[in-house]
N, C-alpha and C positions, 0 to 999 in steps of 0.2 A: 276485775270481773272474771268469773269462772264460767267456762263453757263445759257442758257435759257432752260426752260422746254419744252419738245416736245408738239406739238399741240395735244389737246385731241379730237378734232372733226374729225370724219372719213369722207371720200369723200361721203359716202352714205347719210350723214346728209344734204348735200347740194342739193340733188335731191328729188323731190317730188315723192312719191310712187303712182303708178297708179294701183289700184286693179281691176278696170273694164276697159278693153281696149276699150269698146264702148263709154266711156265718151268723151266729146268734147276735142280735142287736142291729143287724143290717136292715135297711129300709125294704129291700126286696126279699121276699121269701118264696118258697116253692109254689104256694097257692097263688100268689100274685102273678108270678111268671106264667103259670098255667092259664090263669084267667086272661092275661094279656094275649097269650097265644091263641086262645079260643076266640077272643074278640077280633084279633087280626084275621083269623080264618073266616069268620063271619063277614068281615068287611070285604075281603077278597072275593068271597062267593057272591055277595050282593053286587059288587062292581062288575064282576064277570057277567052276571045275569042282566044287568042294565045295559052293558056294552053289547052283548049278544042280542038283546031285544031291538037294538037299532041296526042290526045287520039284516039286509033284505035277502030273501031266499034266492034271488037271482045273483047274489054275490057282491053287491055293493053296500056301502054303509049309508045310512040315512041320518042326517043331522044338520044343524044350522052351520053354515059356512061363516067363519069369522076371519076377517082380514087383519093384517098387522100394519098399522099406520106408520110404524117406524121405517118400514121399507120405502115408502113413498117419501117420507121426510129426508131420509138419507140420500135418495136419488136427487131431490131438489137441492140439497146441500152440495152434493158432488157437482151438479150442473153449475151452481153458483161459483164454486171454487175453480173448476176447470174452465169456466167461461162459456 
């Protein structure tokens, strides 16, 4: 019975590495990067406007208070372990 040695080349060796996505053939190009930057700026502006709309003129923030139930469950576990 003859056994063959496993292949020594990895799948990465079969693909060319692209260090600069701006090179020809790269997925990203200058227009896509500019468009992504523009969308990012729009998103930041929208988030800022929404956040500031919840700020009361007297200096406090207005919004729904949400609790974290993990804190209570950790306290109960600690009490159980410590007795």
